[in-house]
TORPA-917344 format. One record per residue: x, y, z of N, C-alpha, C in turn; residue number from 0; residue in three letters. Coordinates in Angstrom, 3 decimals, decimal comma. Layout:
// TORPA-917344
n_u / n_v / n_w / ca_u / ca_v / ca_w / c_u / c_v / c_w / resi / resn
X / Y / Z / X / Y / Z / X / Y / Z / NUM / ALA
...
//
This chain:
// TORPA-917344
n_u / n_v / n_w / ca_u / ca_v / ca_w / c_u / c_v / c_w / resi / resn
95,966 / 12,327 / -11,284 / 95,652 / 12,619 / -9,961 / 95,897 / 14,078 / -9,620 / 0 / MET
95,017 / 14,751 / -8,890 / 95,198 / 16,146 / -8,586 / 96,359 / 16,381 / -7,670 / 1 / CYS
96,479 / 15,517 / -6,696 / 97,458 / 15,764 / -5,658 / 97,651 / 14,374 / -4,917 / 2 / GLY
98,839 / 14,117 / -4,515 / 99,107 / 12,819 / -3,847 / 99,429 / 12,998 / -2,440 / 3 / ASN
98,458 / 13,196 / -1,601 / 98,596 / 13,477 / -0,181 / 98,502 / 12,150 / 0,567 / 4 / ASN
99,584 / 11,572 / 0,954 / 99,525 / 10,249 / 1,638 / 99,055 / 10,351 / 3,139 / 5 / THR
99,013 / 11,568 / 3,659 / 98,512 / 11,679 / 5,050 / 97,127 / 12,216 / 5,058 / 6 / SER
96,315 / 12,122 / 3,971 / 95,039 / 12,646 / 3,837 / 94,019 / 11,899 / 4,780 / 7 / ALA
93,078 / 12,662 / 5,216 / 92,063 / 12,100 / 5,998 / 90,586 / 12,289 / 5,353 / 8 / ILE
90,637 / 12,822 / 4,168 / 89,449 / 13,101 / 3,416 / 89,856 / 13,171 / 1,925 / 9 / ALA
88,792 / 13,162 / 1,114 / 89,157 / 13,069 / -0,368 / 88,092 / 13,670 / -1,204 / 10 / GLU
88,443 / 14,257 / -2,348 / 87,631 / 14,711 / -3,428 / 87,930 / 13,933 / -4,674 / 11 / VAL
86,949 / 13,287 / -5,185 / 87,133 / 12,578 / -6,459 / 86,293 / 13,394 / -7,508 / 12 / ILE
87,023 / 13,839 / -8,509 / 86,370 / 14,761 / -9,538 / 86,500 / 14,237 / -10,957 / 13 / PHE
85,417 / 14,271 / -11,663 / 85,342 / 13,652 / -12,956 / 85,163 / 14,782 / -13,959 / 14 / LEU
85,970 / 14,859 / -15,063 / 85,938 / 15,856 / -16,065 / 84,774 / 15,657 / -17,034 / 15 / HIS
84,536 / 16,598 / -17,904 / 83,484 / 16,513 / -18,896 / 84,020 / 15,895 / -20,210 / 16 / GLY
83,183 / 15,696 / -21,117 / 83,482 / 15,145 / -22,456 / 84,448 / 16,066 / -23,211 / 17 / LEU
85,600 / 15,427 / -23,755 / 86,565 / 16,217 / -24,465 / 87,601 / 16,860 / -23,559 / 18 / GLY
87,568 / 16,644 / -22,264 / 88,486 / 17,229 / -21,312 / 89,387 / 16,148 / -20,669 / 19 / ASP
90,263 / 16,532 / -19,816 / 91,012 / 15,560 / -19,026 / 91,073 / 15,943 / -17,589 / 20 / THR
91,633 / 15,174 / -16,784 / 91,776 / 15,568 / -15,345 / 92,886 / 16,589 / -15,122 / 21 / GLY
93,798 / 16,773 / -16,094 / 94,884 / 17,761 / -15,954 / 94,401 / 19,219 / -15,662 / 22 / HIS
93,419 / 19,565 / -16,474 / 92,910 / 20,956 / -16,346 / 92,239 / 21,127 / -14,959 / 23 / GLY
91,575 / 20,122 / -14,480 / 90,892 / 20,226 / -13,185 / 91,955 / 20,188 / -12,116 / 24 / TRP
93,033 / 19,455 / -12,293 / 94,086 / 19,458 / -11,283 / 94,626 / 20,923 / -11,087 / 25 / ALA
94,773 / 21,609 / -12,143 / 95,196 / 23,049 / -12,105 / 94,140 / 23,900 / -11,287 / 26 / LYS
92,903 / 23,668 / -11,603 / 91,812 / 24,371 / -10,812 / 91,911 / 24,113 / -9,395 / 27 / GLU
92,027 / 22,865 / -9,049 / 92,046 / 22,464 / -7,648 / 93,301 / 22,928 / -6,910 / 28 / PHE
94,407 / 23,144 / -7,629 / 95,665 / 23,487 / -7,036 / 95,488 / 24,747 / -6,225 / 29 / ALA
94,647 / 25,694 / -6,770 / 94,509 / 26,950 / -6,110 / 93,544 / 26,983 / -4,919 / 30 / GLY
92,892 / 25,844 / -4,712 / 91,898 / 25,870 / -3,562 / 92,167 / 24,661 / -2,585 / 31 / ILE
93,104 / 23,951 / -2,813 / 93,362 / 22,673 / -2,121 / 93,600 / 22,966 / -0,584 / 32 / ARG
93,165 / 21,979 / 0,235 / 93,457 / 21,953 / 1,653 / 94,408 / 20,822 / 1,967 / 33 / SER
95,290 / 20,998 / 2,837 / 96,420 / 19,997 / 2,997 / 95,981 / 18,645 / 3,523 / 34 / SER
94,788 / 18,622 / 4,227 / 94,307 / 17,308 / 4,750 / 93,494 / 16,503 / 3,801 / 35 / HIS
93,297 / 17,004 / 2,612 / 92,410 / 16,392 / 1,558 / 93,199 / 15,906 / 0,449 / 36 / ILE
92,963 / 14,632 / 0,003 / 93,515 / 14,108 / -1,209 / 92,515 / 14,429 / -2,379 / 37 / LYS
93,113 / 14,897 / -3,535 / 92,299 / 15,273 / -4,612 / 92,650 / 14,295 / -5,808 / 38 / TYR
91,613 / 13,594 / -6,323 / 91,800 / 12,724 / -7,509 / 90,979 / 13,306 / -8,632 / 39 / ILE
91,710 / 13,724 / -9,621 / 91,005 / 14,240 / -10,867 / 91,288 / 13,177 / -11,954 / 40 / CYS
90,279 / 12,318 / -12,094 / 90,442 / 11,164 / -12,948 / 90,443 / 11,557 / -14,468 / 41 / LEU
91,132 / 10,709 / -15,245 / 91,087 / 10,796 / -16,711 / 90,103 / 9,693 / -17,021 / 42 / HIS
88,956 / 10,094 / -17,342 / 87,846 / 9,127 / -17,660 / 87,813 / 8,885 / -19,108 / 43 / VAL
87,754 / 7,593 / -19,502 / 87,675 / 7,204 / -20,893 / 86,271 / 7,593 / -21,441 / 44 / PRO
86,239 / 7,861 / -22,730 / 84,952 / 8,212 / -23,328 / 84,161 / 6,992 / -23,322 / 45 / VAL
82,902 / 7,062 / -22,798 / 81,985 / 5,967 / -22,799 / 80,630 / 6,431 / -23,326 / 46 / MET
79,863 / 5,481 / -23,813 / 78,493 / 5,845 / -24,311 / 77,684 / 6,516 / -23,268 / 47 / PRO
76,872 / 7,537 / -23,658 / 75,981 / 8,185 / -22,702 / 74,668 / 7,593 / -22,584 / 48 / GLU
74,562 / 6,300 / -22,988 / 73,363 / 5,574 / -22,936 / 73,153 / 4,914 / -21,546 / 49 / ASP
72,085 / 4,265 / -21,270 / 71,824 / 3,694 / -19,964 / 72,946 / 2,738 / -19,516 / 50 / GLU
73,302 / 1,782 / -20,390 / 74,317 / 0,820 / -19,957 / 75,707 / 1,431 / -19,765 / 51 / SER
76,038 / 2,433 / -20,592 / 77,257 / 3,134 / -20,359 / 77,329 / 3,953 / -19,103 / 52 / GLY
76,233 / 4,577 / -18,752 / 76,195 / 5,370 / -17,494 / 76,311 / 4,423 / -16,300 / 53 / ILE
75,552 / 3,319 / -16,407 / 75,621 / 2,323 / -15,223 / 76,937 / 1,730 / -15,087 / 54 / LYS
77,583 / 1,400 / -16,171 / 78,913 / 0,791 / -16,074 / 80,006 / 1,788 / -15,585 / 55 / GLN
79,813 / 3,083 / -16,022 / 80,735 / 4,151 / -15,523 / 80,521 / 4,341 / -14,001 / 56 / ALA
79,325 / 4,337 / -13,552 / 78,968 / 4,448 / -12,117 / 79,575 / 3,358 / -11,315 / 57 / ALA
79,518 / 2,205 / -11,895 / 80,162 / 0,965 / -11,193 / 81,674 / 1,122 / -11,073 / 58 / GLU
82,255 / 1,715 / -12,025 / 83,746 / 2,010 / -12,053 / 84,018 / 2,964 / -10,880 / 59 / ASN
83,256 / 4,032 / -10,792 / 83,458 / 4,999 / -9,720 / 83,247 / 4,414 / -8,375 / 60 / VAL
82,181 / 3,603 / -8,257 / 81,961 / 2,891 / -6,992 / 83,181 / 2,084 / -6,614 / 61 / LYS
83,685 / 1,356 / -7,614 / 84,942 / 0,544 / -7,307 / 86,094 / 1,423 / -6,837 / 62 / ALA
86,265 / 2,538 / -7,387 / 87,283 / 3,444 / -6,887 / 87,033 / 3,884 / -5,505 / 63 / LEU
85,797 / 4,202 / -5,189 / 85,448 / 4,533 / -3,735 / 85,791 / 3,404 / -2,831 / 64 / ILE
85,440 / 2,214 / -3,194 / 85,723 / 1,020 / -2,465 / 87,262 / 0,894 / -2,202 / 65 / ASP
88,069 / 1,096 / -3,283 / 89,479 / 1,038 / -3,159 / 90,042 / 2,161 / -2,192 / 66 / GLN
89,461 / 3,334 / -2,328 / 89,892 / 4,391 / -1,342 / 89,563 / 4,158 / 0,065 / 67 / GLU
88,428 / 3,469 / 0,273 / 88,040 / 3,031 / 1,648 / 89,131 / 2,010 / 2,142 / 68 / GLU
89,513 / 1,035 / 1,286 / 90,536 / 0,174 / 1,746 / 91,834 / 0,793 / 1,971 / 69 / LYS
92,121 / 1,942 / 1,381 / 93,312 / 2,670 / 1,634 / 93,201 / 3,588 / 2,781 / 70 / ASN
92,061 / 3,595 / 3,498 / 91,886 / 4,289 / 4,767 / 91,017 / 5,527 / 4,730 / 71 / GLY
90,465 / 5,848 / 3,611 / 89,581 / 7,044 / 3,610 / 88,141 / 6,597 / 3,634 / 72 / ILE
87,404 / 6,747 / 4,696 / 85,992 / 6,342 / 4,734 / 85,045 / 7,056 / 3,684 / 73 / PRO
84,067 / 6,442 / 3,206 / 83,230 / 7,042 / 2,094 / 82,555 / 8,272 / 2,640 / 74 / ALA
82,284 / 8,331 / 3,941 / 81,681 / 9,566 / 4,498 / 82,659 / 10,757 / 4,591 / 75 / ASN
83,927 / 10,535 / 4,217 / 84,848 / 11,563 / 4,067 / 85,309 / 11,857 / 2,614 / 76 / ARG
84,396 / 11,364 / 1,696 / 84,695 / 11,518 / 0,277 / 83,619 / 12,438 / -0,391 / 77 / ILE
83,989 / 13,457 / -1,109 / 83,065 / 14,252 / -1,924 / 83,324 / 13,705 / -3,348 / 78 / ILE
82,232 / 13,487 / -4,042 / 82,281 / 13,089 / -5,450 / 81,789 / 14,297 / -6,238 / 79 / LEU
82,467 / 14,556 / -7,259 / 82,101 / 15,751 / -8,113 / 82,501 / 15,634 / -9,475 / 80 / GLY
82,031 / 16,633 / -10,340 / 82,394 / 16,617 / -11,681 / 81,825 / 17,735 / -12,401 / 81 / GLY
82,298 / 17,997 / -13,709 / 81,800 / 18,960 / -14,507 / 81,146 / 18,376 / -15,721 / 82 / PHE
79,947 / 18,863 / -16,174 / 79,268 / 18,466 / -17,330 / 78,974 / 16,937 / -17,189 / 83 / SER
79,448 / 16,169 / -18,160 / 79,240 / 14,691 / -18,166 / 79,731 / 14,081 / -16,835 / 84 / GLN
80,923 / 14,609 / -16,359 / 81,488 / 14,108 / -15,096 / 80,540 / 14,346 / -13,926 / 85 / GLY
79,914 / 15,574 / -13,910 / 79,013 / 15,934 / -12,865 / 77,776 / 15,098 / -12,898 / 86 / GLY
77,293 / 14,796 / -14,111 / 76,090 / 13,979 / -14,370 / 76,399 / 12,568 / -13,799 / 87 / ALA
77,572 / 12,041 / -14,092 / 77,952 / 10,727 / -13,570 / 77,984 / 10,768 / -12,045 / 88 / LEU
78,554 / 11,856 / -11,469 / 78,767 / 11,909 / -10,037 / 77,390 / 11,905 / -9,365 / 89 / SER
76,447 / 12,713 / -9,926 / 75,031 / 12,679 / -9,325 / 74,444 / 11,311 / -9,344 / 90 / LEU
74,492 / 10,700 / -10,570 / 73,874 / 9,288 / -10,758 / 74,596 / 8,338 / -9,716 / 91 / TYR
75,869 / 8,394 / -9,685 / 76,634 / 7,397 / -8,816 / 76,273 / 7,574 / -7,368 / 92 / THR
76,250 / 8,802 / -6,901 / 76,004 / 9,109 / -5,443 / 74,516 / 8,659 / -5,092 / 93 / ALA
73,622 / 8,820 / -6,020 / 72,238 / 8,428 / -5,756 / 71,890 / 7,017 / -5,964 / 94 / LEU
72,828 / 6,222 / -6,384 / 72,677 / 4,740 / -6,571 / 73,584 / 3,913 / -5,750 / 95 / THR
74,591 / 4,499 / -5,053 / 75,534 / 3,715 / -4,351 / 75,028 / 3,324 / -2,945 / 96 / THR
75,646 / 2,317 / -2,432 / 75,406 / 1,959 / -1,060 / 76,397 / 2,486 / -0,119 / 97 / GLN
77,292 / 3,373 / -0,620 / 78,338 / 4,021 / 0,108 / 77,845 / 5,458 / 0,561 / 98 / GLN
77,918 / 5,685 / 1,827 / 77,478 / 6,951 / 2,362 / 78,550 / 7,985 / 2,184 / 99 / LYS
78,271 / 8,898 / 1,171 / 79,270 / 9,934 / 0,839 / 79,102 / 11,212 / 1,597 / 100 / LEU
80,088 / 12,089 / 1,607 / 80,003 / 13,362 / 2,309 / 79,244 / 14,391 / 1,488 / 101 / ALA
79,378 / 14,381 / 0,124 / 78,637 / 15,355 / -0,651 / 79,021 / 15,137 / -2,130 / 102 / GLY
78,367 / 16,067 / -2,913 / 78,467 / 16,047 / -4,400 / 78,653 / 17,460 / -4,828 / 103 / ILE
79,674 / 17,718 / -5,715 / 79,800 / 18,966 / -6,371 / 79,397 / 18,728 / -7,878 / 104 / THR
78,259 / 19,239 / -8,272 / 77,827 / 18,878 / -9,630 / 77,745 / 20,195 / -10,381 / 105 / ALA
78,763 / 20,401 / -11,230 / 78,950 / 21,660 / -12,004 / 78,484 / 21,599 / -13,440 / 106 / LEU
77,650 / 22,466 / -13,823 / 77,189 / 22,461 / -15,223 / 76,692 / 21,113 / -15,718 / 107 / SER
75,800 / 20,487 / -14,936 / 75,416 / 19,186 / -15,338 / 73,960 / 18,933 / -15,120 / 108 / CYS
73,485 / 17,716 / -15,402 / 72,078 / 17,310 / -15,264 / 72,102 / 15,918 / -14,537 / 109 / TRP
70,919 / 15,507 / -14,212 / 70,737 / 14,098 / -13,571 / 70,392 / 13,187 / -14,727 / 110 / LEU
71,334 / 12,191 / -15,044 / 70,912 / 11,255 / -16,081 / 69,961 / 10,191 / -15,591 / 111 / PRO
69,292 / 9,564 / -16,585 / 68,413 / 8,435 / -16,252 / 67,374 / 8,842 / -15,178 / 112 / LEU
66,882 / 10,051 / -15,321 / 65,905 / 10,539 / -14,390 / 64,744 / 9,616 / -14,071 / 113 / GLN
64,262 / 8,880 / -15,082 / 63,166 / 7,989 / -14,891 / 63,445 / 6,830 / -13,886 / 114 / SER
64,750 / 6,622 / -13,649 / 65,120 / 5,619 / -12,680 / 64,818 / 6,002 / -11,240 / 115 / SER
64,534 / 7,342 / -11,094 / 64,332 / 7,884 / -9,771 / 62,946 / 8,282 / -9,478 / 116 / PHE
61,941 / 7,576 / -10,036 / 60,554 / 7,912 / -9,803 / 60,113 / 7,797 / -8,350 / 117 / THR
60,631 / 6,946 / -7,567 / 60,319 / 6,733 / -6,215 / 61,316 / 7,324 / -5,310 / 118 / GLN
62,210 / 8,179 / -5,697 / 63,294 / 8,690 / -4,921 / 64,593 / 8,056 / -5,380 / 119 / GLY
65,681 / 8,305 / -4,622 / 67,004 / 7,741 / -4,966 / 66,894 / 6,204 / -5,020 / 120 / PRO
67,610 / 5,603 / -5,866 / 67,640 / 4,088 / -5,914 / 68,224 / 3,549 / -4,574 / 121 / ILE
69,171 / 4,237 / -4,055 / 69,711 / 3,920 / -2,726 / 69,348 / 5,132 / -1,723 / 122 / SER
68,726 / 4,743 / -0,628 / 68,312 / 5,878 / 0,286 / 69,438 / 6,204 / 1,218 / 123 / SER
70,603 / 5,609 / 1,105 / 71,601 / 5,793 / 2,030 / 72,119 / 7,312 / 1,943 / 124 / ILE
71,994 / 7,919 / 0,803 / 72,470 / 9,228 / 0,687 / 71,330 / 10,340 / 0,558 / 125 / ASN
70,239 / 9,988 / 1,212 / 69,082 / 11,008 / 1,246 / 69,460 / 12,316 / 1,853 / 126 / ARG
70,417 / 12,282 / 2,845 / 70,857 / 13,527 / 3,504 / 72,140 / 14,109 / 2,972 / 127 / GLU
72,531 / 13,667 / 1,831 / 73,738 / 14,124 / 1,211 / 73,572 / 15,615 / 0,831 / 128 / ILE
74,731 / 16,327 / 0,963 / 74,800 / 17,771 / 0,603 / 75,263 / 17,815 / -0,861 / 129 / SER
74,539 / 18,728 / -1,635 / 74,859 / 18,848 / -3,077 / 75,090 / 20,318 / -3,390 / 130 / ILE
76,159 / 20,649 / -4,033 / 76,348 / 21,988 / -4,551 / 76,243 / 21,825 / -5,999 / 131 / LEU
75,257 / 22,497 / -6,639 / 74,994 / 22,418 / -8,117 / 75,281 / 23,765 / -8,652 / 132 / HIS
76,236 / 23,749 / -9,690 / 76,587 / 24,957 / -10,367 / 75,613 / 25,046 / -11,597 / 133 / GLY
75,611 / 26,236 / -12,316 / 74,695 / 26,499 / -13,362 / 74,977 / 25,625 / -14,619 / 134 / PRO
73,861 / 25,320 / -15,253 / 73,909 / 24,620 / -16,536 / 73,195 / 25,520 / -17,569 / 135 / LEU
73,834 / 25,788 / -18,638 / 73,235 / 26,629 / -19,681 / 72,434 / 25,758 / -20,744 / 136 / ALA
71,191 / 26,187 / -21,095 / 70,500 / 27,264 / -20,522 / 70,071 / 27,077 / -19,035 / 137 / PRO
69,986 / 28,073 / -18,340 / 69,689 / 28,075 / -16,853 / 68,468 / 27,229 / -16,562 / 138 / LEU
67,518 / 27,196 / -17,381 / 66,303 / 26,402 / -17,136 / 66,599 / 24,960 / -16,867 / 139 / MET
67,640 / 24,349 / -17,564 / 67,914 / 22,951 / -17,366 / 68,569 / 22,728 / -16,029 / 140 / PHE
69,406 / 23,675 / -15,567 / 69,952 / 23,630 / -14,208 / 68,888 / 23,728 / -13,129 / 141 / GLY
67,893 / 24,602 / -13,378 / 66,844 / 24,729 / -12,409 / 65,985 / 23,503 / -12,405 / 142 / SER
65,749 / 22,839 / -13,440 / 64,929 / 21,614 / -13,546 / 65,701 / 20,483 / -12,759 / 143 / LEU
66,975 / 20,377 / -12,983 / 67,825 / 19,393 / -12,308 / 67,737 / 19,636 / -10,813 / 144 / THR
67,900 / 20,851 / -10,355 / 67,839 / 21,097 / -8,926 / 66,493 / 20,807 / -8,326 / 145 / VAL
65,494 / 21,088 / -8,972 / 64,085 / 20,752 / -8,600 / 63,902 / 19,220 / -8,410 / 146 / GLU
64,418 / 18,478 / -9,354 / 64,373 / 17,012 / -9,212 / 65,228 / 16,531 / -8,094 / 147 / LYS
66,416 / 17,136 / -7,861 / 67,248 / 16,668 / -6,776 / 66,600 / 16,940 / -5,455 / 148 / LEU
65,885 / 18,050 / -5,393 / 65,208 / 18,383 / -4,100 / 64,083 / 17,441 / -3,755 / 149 / LYS
63,638 / 16,573 / -4,752 / 62,548 / 15,621 / -4,473 / 63,333 / 14,274 / -4,047 / 150 / THR
64,612 / 14,162 / -4,282 / 65,307 / 12,888 / -4,035 / 66,076 / 12,907 / -2,742 / 151 / LEU
66,577 / 14,100 / -2,363 / 67,301 / 14,154 / -1,103 / 66,727 / 15,333 / -0,313 / 152 / VAL
67,184 / 15,544 / 0,925 / 66,714 / 16,602 / 1,772 / 66,847 / 17,941 / 0,986 / 153 / ASN
65,736 / 18,582 / 0,642 / 65,896 / 19,815 / -0,134 / 66,766 / 20,893 / 0,521 / 154 / PRO
66,770 / 20,837 / 1,827 / 67,629 / 21,908 / 2,550 / 69,151 / 21,646 / 2,289 / 155 / ASP
69,467 / 20,464 / 1,785 / 70,895 / 20,124 / 1,516 / 71,286 / 20,394 / 0,060 / 156 / ASN
70,476 / 20,975 / -0,726 / 70,742 / 21,216 / -2,142 / 70,977 / 22,740 / -2,334 / 157 / VAL
72,115 / 23,083 / -2,766 / 72,508 / 24,490 / -3,015 / 72,674 / 24,702 / -4,530 / 158 / THR
72,018 / 25,628 / -5,033 / 72,067 / 25,950 / -6,494 / 72,706 / 27,320 / -6,636 / 159 / PHE
73,887 / 27,362 / -7,217 / 74,594 / 28,723 / -7,440 / 74,427 / 29,143 / -8,921 / 160 / LYS
74,233 / 30,475 / -9,016 / 74,209 / 31,083 / -10,398 / 75,167 / 32,104 / -10,471 / 161 / ILE
75,871 / 32,146 / -11,638 / 77,033 / 33,158 / -11,747 / 76,604 / 33,942 / -13,017 / 162 / TYR
76,576 / 35,248 / -12,883 / 76,103 / 36,212 / -13,920 / 76,931 / 36,003 / -15,179 / 163 / GLU
76,228 / 35,763 / -16,325 / 76,845 / 35,665 / -17,599 / 77,619 / 34,427 / -17,895 / 164 / GLY
77,670 / 33,496 / -16,987 / 78,422 / 32,258 / -17,256 / 77,682 / 31,292 / -18,035 / 165 / MET
78,314 / 30,704 / -19,122 / 77,688 / 29,716 / -19,863 / 78,189 / 28,335 / -19,388 / 166 / MET
78,498 / 27,468 / -20,293 / 78,949 / 26,062 / -19,970 / 80,445 / 26,164 / -19,771 / 167 / HIS
80,848 / 26,792 / -18,618 / 82,195 / 26,955 / -18,281 / 82,352 / 27,032 / -16,750 / 168 / SER
83,436 / 27,650 / -16,352 / 83,807 / 27,776 / -14,914 / 84,251 / 29,167 / -14,650 / 169 / LEU
84,082 / 29,659 / -13,458 / 84,565 / 30,976 / -13,086 / 85,255 / 30,908 / -11,737 / 170 / CYS
86,029 / 31,903 / -11,423 / 86,758 / 31,994 / -10,096 / 85,818 / 31,850 / -8,939 / 171 / GLN
84,677 / 32,577 / -9,063 / 83,810 / 32,564 / -7,851 / 83,221 / 31,169 / -7,643 / 172 / GLN
82,922 / 30,433 / -8,798 / 82,453 / 29,044 / -8,603 / 83,433 / 28,192 / -7,912 / 173 / GLU
84,673 / 28,323 / -8,273 / 85,779 / 27,477 / -7,601 / 85,853 / 27,895 / -6,162 / 174 / MET
85,729 / 29,132 / -5,812 / 85,740 / 29,510 / -4,444 / 84,544 / 28,957 / -3,740 / 175 / MET
83,379 / 28,847 / -4,316 / 82,207 / 28,203 / -3,708 / 82,422 / 26,757 / -3,502 / 176 / ASP
83,074 / 26,130 / -4,457 / 83,432 / 24,649 / -4,351 / 84,371 / 24,505 / -3,206 / 177 / VAL
85,360 / 25,388 / -2,978 / 86,275 / 25,305 / -1,859 / 85,615 / 25,385 / -0,551 / 178 / LYS
84,592 / 26,355 / -0,432 / 83,873 / 26,548 / 0,815 / 83,021 / 25,302 / 1,076 / 179 / HIS
82,413 / 24,768 / 0,023 / 81,536 / 23,544 / 0,226 / 82,408 / 22,367 / 0,712 / 180 / PHE
83,577 / 22,148 / 0,117 / 84,536 / 21,088 / 0,468 / 85,010 / 21,320 / 1,886 / 181 / ILE
85,409 / 22,512 / 2,237 / 86,042 / 22,705 / 3,603 / 84,922 / 22,597 / 4,657 / 182 / ASP
83,711 / 22,917 / 4,305 / 82,628 / 22,717 / 5,308 / 82,277 / 21,273 / 5,557 / 183 / LYS
82,326 / 20,467 / 4,505 / 81,905 / 19,025 / 4,680 / 83,119 / 18,171 / 5,062 / 184 / LEU
84,337 / 18,607 / 4,803 / 85,524 / 17,750 / 5,024 / 86,556 / 18,596 / 6,011 / 185 / LEU
86,073 / 18,978 / 7,134 / 87,009 / 19,745 / 8,021 / 88,129 / 18,824 / 8,544 / 186 / PRO
89,274 / 19,396 / 8,974 / 90,338 / 18,553 / 9,579 / 89,770 / 17,931 / 10,762 / 187 / PRO
90,260 / 16,732 / 11,078 / 89,836 / 16,012 / 12,365 / 90,820 / 16,360 / 13,366 / 188 / ILE
90,334 / 16,918 / 14,426 / 91,194 / 17,417 / 15,533 / 91,431 / 16,336 / 16,650 / 189 / VAL
//
């Protein structure tokens, strides 16, 4: 877990990439955290990247969101995000869930099982969701993912950020953009 804020009124659930753990992301979020937001950086077990593995992993994330709702955080105050494979799972989960989420931070990732989305999102509940998509190397793959996302959700809600010279990694400016995205979608309730 990134941080254990028991008085939180919003939440970020973040999934790491293959070969990583939630610990590194907990350190990244420590520098941008807002006091009213709970941050969960999961330690995700290695699962197959095939269709059944992706669908099972998405169901596990949906179950976590259900649990967090029972704990008092409504789904529309939750941002789901991830890096690489974790970002791919976040995109797939958000576009297939019946839970209305606040947003998605999809860093260095792609949309898995794209053929599932020929008629738009499997669930239309998140058609207006805001998405921050960070670059994927090579850049062409990130651009293709963003173009597909713009056909699935309101294109005005999809932001694609590019950082000079960055490959399949993270930079300080990207984390600041993630912070601004989170703070915009999950402001304190006054």
